[in-house]
N, C-alpha and C positions, 0 to 999 in steps of 0.2 A: 410697705410701700415706700419707694425711694422718692426723692424730691421731684425728679423729672416726671415720674408717673403721676404723682399727686397733682402737679400743676396742670398736666395734660387732661385731667378729668374735668376741669371746670367748664370748658365749652360743651362737653357732652352732658353734664349735669344741667346746664342751662337749656339745652335742647329738650331734654326729658321734662323739665319743669314747664317750659313753654307749651309743650304738647298737652300736658295735663290741664294747663290753663285754658287752652283752646276748648277742651272738652267742657270744662266748668262754664265757660262763657256761652257755649251753645246751650247747655242745660238751663242756664239762668233765664233764658227766653221762655221756658216752659213752667217756671215757678209762678203760681197764682198768688194774689195778695194775702189769702188766708192760709197758705200752706204752712207758714211758720207758727200759726196761732194755735194749732191743736196738738202741738208736740208736748212731750212731757215737760212739766214745769221746771224751767231753768236748765233743761237738758235737750236742746234742739239738735237732733242729728238727722241728716238727710241722706238719702241713697247716693247723692252726689259725693259726699265725703268718702264713702266706702269705695266707690268706683275710681275716684281720683287717686285714692291711696294705692289701690291695686295697680294702676298705670304707673305710678312713681316706683313702687316696689319692683315691679317687673323690669322697668328700665334701669333702675340703679343696680339691681342684682346682676345685670349683664356687665356692668362696669367693675364691680368688686364682688365676685361670687362668694367670698368667704365672710363678707361683712354682715353683721346683724342689723336689726331694725328696732328703733325705739319710736313707735308710731302711735298717733292718737287713737286710731281705729283698731289697733292691735294686729294689723297685718304683718306677718313675718315674726321672727323670734330675735330676742336680744342676744348679742355676743358677749359673754361675760368677760372675755379677755381679748381685746383687739379692736377692730373697727366696727362702728355702728353708724348707720344713717339715722338721723333724728328728723322725723317728718310730721309736719302738720299739713294735710292735704287741702284744708280750707280753713284758714285762720280768719274768723269773722263769719262763722256759719249763721249766726243770728241776722247779721246784716244781709247775707245772701238770701235767706228765707223771707225776709221782709222787703226785698227789692232795694236795699240800700247798697250802692255800688262800691263799697269799700271792703274788700276782702282779698286775701292773698294766699299763696302757697309758700311754705317755708321748709327748706331742706338744708340740714347741716351734716357734715361728716366729722365724727369724733373718733379719736384713738384713746381708748380707756376714758379717762376724765378730761382729756384735752381736746378742745374744739379746734378743728383744722381749717374748715371752709364753711361758707354759708351762702345760700342763694334764697332770695325772696322775690317772688313775682307778684306785683300788684296787677291784678288781671285787667281790670277795666281802664287803667291808665296805660297799659302796655309798658310798664316800667319794670325792668329786671335789675335788681340790686345783687351784687355778688362781691365776694372777697375771699382770699386765702390768707392765712396767717403770714405776715411779713411781706405782703405784696401790694398793699393798698386796697381801697374800696371803690367800686364802680357802680354806675347806673347807666344802662344802655351804652356801654363803652366809654363813658366819660368818668374821670376821676371825681370822687366826691370827698368832702371834708366837712368837719363840724363848723358851726357858725362862729363868727368872731365877736358876738355880743358880749360885752364885758360887765354890764350891770343888770342885776336882777330886774329892775324896774322897766327895762327894755326887752325883756325876754318873753318868749311864748313857750309854754310847757304842754306836754301831753300826759294823759293818765288813762287808766282803765278803772271802772268802778268795781268794787268787790263783787265776786261772783261765786256763790255757794258758801264761801268762807267769810263770815261776818264777825269773826272773833276780835278783829282790830278795827272795826268800823268807826268807833268813836275817835281813835287816834287818827285814822285816815281823814275823816271829815275835819278834824281840827287842823291838820296839815293843809287840806284843800282850802279852807277858809283863809289861812295865812297866805297861801300862794295866790289866791284871788286878789288879795290886797297888795302883794309884793311884785306881781308880774303884770304884763300887758293882757295876759289872758291864759286860759286853760282850755285844751281841746281834748275830746274823747272820741277817737276815730272808730274804735270797736275791733281793732286788730293789733295785737302787741307787736307783731312782726313789722307792720307798717309804721307804727310809732317809732320803733327803733331805727328803721331805715330813714325816716323823715328826720330824725335827730342826727343820724349820720350825714345826711345830705345838707344839714344846716337849716332845714325848714323849721324845726323846733330846736330850742336851746337845750331841752332836756325832757326826760320821760321817767315816770315812776309808777309802780303798780305792785300789788301783792296777790298771792293766791293763784299763781299760774302754774303751768306744767313745763317741763324741759322743752317739749316740741314747740311751745309758743314762742320761745325766746332764743333758742340756740343759734339759729342762722343769723338772726338780727344782732346778737352779741358780737359775732365775728365781724359783721359789716360795720357796726358802730365802732368797735375797737380799731379796725383798720382805717377808719376815718378819723382816728385820734381822739375820739370821745373817751371818757373814763366811764367804765361800766363796772358795777359791783352790786352786792346786796346791801341792805340797810346797815349792816355792820361793817361796811367797807371791805368785805372779802371779795376779791376779784376773781376767785376760782369757783364760785358757786353759781351753777346754772340750773339749779333745781326748779327755779320758778317760784319758790316760796316768797321772795320779794326781790325786787330789781330796781335799779335806777341807772340811767345813762345820761350823762350831762357833758356839755362842752367843758374843756379843762379850765376855763376862766371862772366858771360858776359852780363847779362840782363841790368844792369844799364848803362854800357858803350854803349850798342846797343840802348837802349831807348833814350839816349841823342842824338845819331846820328839821330834817327827817328824824334824826336821833333825839332831838328835844321832844318832838311830839309823840314819838313812839317809845320814849323813855329808854333809850339804849345807852 
């Protein structure tokens, strides 16, 4: 894919993502209060996830027929050498099932291990965040950038609670307690993609979490980086988007925060 072709894909990706978002919004009206409460413990999956992923895969396949898919619900096959779409059709499924209106669609394009572009659509706010490597980050057509907060005591951070993987829960809670003391507050939105985009837009100064998957964070990483946030894993590796652990922080607070993380996780 040459640069011109890659750049021209973004408007089409946005259209495909928004169309899938409209489907999810329609279906949300049919979710009953108890629909999310009888799902398998800690593994809520709705039919909406699957159908939304099918819509995304069908649309994106028409843009890049040779690209593979790394998708939460397993639709499509991964391309071992070349381009892959990295898709979470409904990031925040538990929120969706419980009628909490914070959930999103996350789509990234990667070439081998390199993330090229990302789109995140926060459905109920009708906000579409998007970015391509080297071209800046945008929300609904307006450029976005990290916050200018310089002091930790004036900052607002986001996190996600450990989910399934409790191997580092003590370290996480220790860090969380410190951040409660050092910052203005901590928020838990329930969608990693939203957390990353809010950090990119300067609504949060930073975000941290562990125990995720690539599709949770790939698109948000591109957007946060293009908004000039620093994004890495807990070991300061900026090339890791496995989801094992992640932090994204404005450049003024990154080094102070990563020191907190490494102290509490004993890195």
